[in-house]
C-alpha positions as a Markdown table, in Angstrom:
| # | Residue | x | y | z |
|---|---|---|---|---|
| 1 | Unk | -62.5 | 62.1 | 16.4 |
| 2 | Unk | -59.1 | 62.8 | 18.1 |
| 3 | Unk | -57.7 | 59.7 | 16.4 |
| 4 | Unk | -58.7 | 60.9 | 13.0 |
| 5 | Unk | -56.9 | 64.2 | 13.6 |
| 6 | Unk | -53.8 | 62.4 | 14.7 |
| 7 | Unk | -53.7 | 60.3 | 11.5 |
| 8 | Unk | -54.1 | 63.5 | 9.4 |
| 9 | Unk | -51.3 | 65.2 | 11.2 |
| 10 | Unk | -49.0 | 62.2 | 10.9 |
| 11 | Unk | -49.9 | 61.9 | 7.2 |
| 12 | Unk | -49.1 | 65.6 | 6.7 |
| 13 | Unk | -45.8 | 65.3 | 8.5 |
| 14 | Unk | -44.8 | 62.3 | 6.3 |
| 15 | Unk | -45.6 | 64.2 | 3.2 |
| 16 | Unk | -43.6 | 67.3 | 4.4 |
| 17 | Unk | -40.6 | 65.1 | 5.2 |
| 18 | Unk | -40.4 | 63.6 | 1.7 |
| 19 | Unk | -37.5 | 64.7 | -0.5 |
| 20 | Unk | -38.9 | 66.5 | -3.6 |
| 21 | Unk | -37.6 | 65.6 | -7.0 |
| 22 | Unk | -38.5 | 67.3 | -10.2 |
| 23 | Unk | -38.2 | 65.3 | -13.4 |
| 24 | Unk | -38.3 | 67.1 | -16.8 |
| 25 | Unk | -38.4 | 64.7 | -19.8 |
| 26 | Unk | -40.4 | 64.7 | -23.0 |
| 27 | Unk | -40.9 | 60.9 | -22.9 |
| 28 | Unk | -44.2 | 60.0 | -21.1 |
| 29 | Unk | -42.9 | 56.5 | -20.6 |
| 30 | Unk | -39.7 | 57.6 | -18.9 |
| 31 | Unk | -41.6 | 60.1 | -16.7 |
| 32 | Unk | -44.2 | 57.6 | -15.6 |
| 33 | Unk | -41.7 | 54.8 | -14.9 |
| 34 | Unk | -39.2 | 57.0 | -13.0 |
| 35 | Unk | -42.0 | 58.8 | -11.1 |
| 36 | Unk | -43.4 | 55.4 | -9.9 |
| 37 | Unk | -40.0 | 54.1 | -9.0 |
| 38 | Unk | -39.0 | 57.1 | -7.0 |
| 39 | Unk | -42.4 | 57.4 | -5.2 |
| 40 | Unk | -42.0 | 53.7 | -4.1 |
| 41 | Unk | -38.7 | 54.8 | -2.5 |
| 42 | Unk | -40.4 | 57.6 | -0.6 |
| 43 | Unk | -39.7 | 60.6 | -2.7 |
| 44 | Unk | -42.3 | 63.2 | -3.7 |
| 45 | Unk | -42.0 | 63.5 | -7.5 |
| 46 | Unk | -43.3 | 66.2 | -9.8 |
| 47 | Unk | -43.0 | 65.7 | -13.6 |
| 48 | Unk | -42.9 | 68.1 | -16.5 |
| 49 | Unk | -42.8 | 67.2 | -20.2 |
| 50 | Unk | -41.1 | 70.4 | -21.3 |
| 51 | Unk | -39.0 | 73.3 | -20.0 |
| 52 | Unk | -41.6 | 76.0 | -20.4 |
| 53 | Unk | -41.5 | 78.5 | -17.6 |
| 54 | Unk | -39.1 | 76.1 | -15.8 |
| 55 | Unk | -37.5 | 78.7 | -13.5 |
| 56 | Unk | -40.9 | 79.8 | -12.1 |
| 57 | Unk | -41.8 | 76.2 | -11.5 |
| 58 | Unk | -38.5 | 75.3 | -9.8 |
| 59 | Unk | -38.9 | 78.4 | -7.6 |
| 60 | Unk | -42.4 | 77.4 | -6.6 |
| 61 | Unk | -41.5 | 73.7 | -5.9 |
| 62 | Unk | -37.9 | 74.1 | -4.6 |
| 63 | Unk | -37.0 | 70.5 | -5.2 |
| 64 | Unk | -34.0 | 68.9 | -3.6 |
| 65 | Unk | -32.9 | 67.4 | -7.0 |
| 66 | Unk | -33.8 | 68.0 | -10.6 |
| 67 | Unk | -33.5 | 65.2 | -13.2 |
| 68 | Unk | -33.4 | 66.9 | -16.6 |
| 69 | Unk | -33.4 | 65.3 | -20.1 |
| 70 | Unk | -30.8 | 66.8 | -22.4 |
| 71 | Unk | -33.1 | 67.3 | -25.3 |
| 72 | Unk | -36.6 | 68.8 | -24.8 |
| 73 | Unk | -39.1 | 70.5 | -27.0 |
| 74 | Unk | -38.1 | 74.2 | -27.7 |
| 75 | Unk | -35.0 | 74.1 | -25.4 |
| 76 | Unk | -32.3 | 71.9 | -24.1 |
| 77 | Unk | -31.5 | 70.5 | -20.7 |
| 78 | Unk | -28.2 | 72.3 | -20.9 |
| 79 | Unk | -29.9 | 75.7 | -21.3 |
| 80 | Unk | -32.2 | 75.0 | -18.4 |
| 81 | Unk | -29.3 | 73.8 | -16.2 |
| 82 | Unk | -27.4 | 77.0 | -17.0 |
| 83 | Unk | -30.4 | 79.1 | -16.0 |
| 84 | Unk | -30.8 | 77.2 | -12.8 |
| 85 | Unk | -27.1 | 77.4 | -11.9 |
| 86 | Unk | -27.0 | 81.1 | -12.8 |
| 87 | Unk | -29.9 | 81.9 | -10.4 |
| 88 | Unk | -28.6 | 82.6 | -6.9 |
| 89 | Unk | -31.7 | 81.3 | -5.3 |
| 90 | Unk | -31.6 | 78.0 | -7.2 |
| 91 | Unk | -27.9 | 77.3 | -7.9 |
| 92 | Unk | -27.5 | 74.9 | -5.0 |
| 93 | Unk | -30.1 | 72.5 | -6.3 |
| 94 | Unk | -28.4 | 69.5 | -7.8 |
| 95 | Unk | -29.1 | 68.9 | -11.5 |
| 96 | Unk | -28.8 | 65.5 | -13.0 |
| 97 | Unk | -28.8 | 65.5 | -16.8 |
| 98 | Unk | -29.9 | 62.3 | -18.6 |
| 99 | Unk | -29.1 | 61.7 | -22.3 |
| 100 | Unk | -28.6 | 59.0 | -24.8 |
| 101 | Unk | -26.9 | 61.2 | -27.3 |
| 102 | Unk | -23.7 | 62.7 | -25.8 |
| 103 | Unk | -20.2 | 61.4 | -26.5 |
| 104 | Unk | -17.9 | 61.3 | -23.5 |
| 105 | Unk | -15.5 | 64.0 | -24.8 |
| 106 | Unk | -18.4 | 66.4 | -25.3 |
| 107 | Unk | -19.8 | 65.8 | -21.8 |
| 108 | Unk | -16.5 | 67.0 | -20.3 |
| 109 | Unk | -16.6 | 70.2 | -22.2 |
| 110 | Unk | -20.3 | 70.8 | -21.4 |
| 111 | Unk | -19.8 | 69.9 | -17.7 |
| 112 | Unk | -17.1 | 72.6 | -17.4 |
| 113 | Unk | -19.3 | 75.3 | -19.0 |
| 114 | Unk | -22.8 | 74.4 | -17.8 |
| 115 | Unk | -22.0 | 72.8 | -14.4 |
| 116 | Unk | -24.6 | 70.0 | -14.0 |
| 117 | Unk | -23.9 | 68.0 | -10.9 |
| 118 | Unk | -24.1 | 64.6 | -12.7 |
| 119 | Unk | -24.9 | 62.9 | -15.9 |
| 120 | Unk | -26.6 | 59.5 | -16.6 |
| 121 | Unk | -26.6 | 58.0 | -20.0 |
| 122 | Unk | -29.9 | 56.5 | -21.3 |
| 123 | Unk | -30.9 | 53.8 | -20.9 |
| 124 | Unk | -29.6 | 54.1 | -17.3 |
| 125 | Unk | -29.4 | 51.4 | -14.7 |
| 126 | Unk | -31.9 | 51.8 | -11.8 |
| 127 | Unk | -29.2 | 51.3 | -9.3 |
| 128 | Unk | -27.1 | 54.1 | -10.9 |
| 129 | Unk | -30.1 | 56.4 | -10.8 |
| 130 | Unk | -30.8 | 55.7 | -7.1 |
| 131 | Unk | -27.2 | 55.9 | -6.1 |
| 132 | Unk | -26.8 | 59.3 | -7.8 |
| 133 | Unk | -30.0 | 60.6 | -6.1 |
| 134 | Unk | -28.8 | 59.4 | -2.7 |
| 135 | Unk | -25.4 | 61.0 | -3.3 |
| 136 | Unk | -27.1 | 64.4 | -3.7 |
| 137 | Unk | -30.1 | 64.5 | -1.4 |
| 138 | Unk | -29.7 | 62.0 | 1.4 |
């Protein structure tokens, strides 16, 4: 019986030590693939398909990193990023915006006004994604 309790405590500690990542993307394929990839690397991953009630969800989860698609139903990743960066309790959470639709000159303008921590163009290389994550949360 004591051994079972020890395993449960160790399992609980391992789960608590995992870095939490929130992924917001309207593509189920991207969500599933990215979630599985990051979970195999030891991250605790939560996924959302839209930005509805995003601030409340971020406050409840308090992830160490948010991966945010630029274009979502009913909102944009830029709007969500701006909300997060404007909230004193959340502004230190790194936000990585992913998009396949942003010319380089526009990204510089947006970066200055919205302040995401990083961008990745879709389709992104897995090594680039992992390196960016490690840069901000490891």
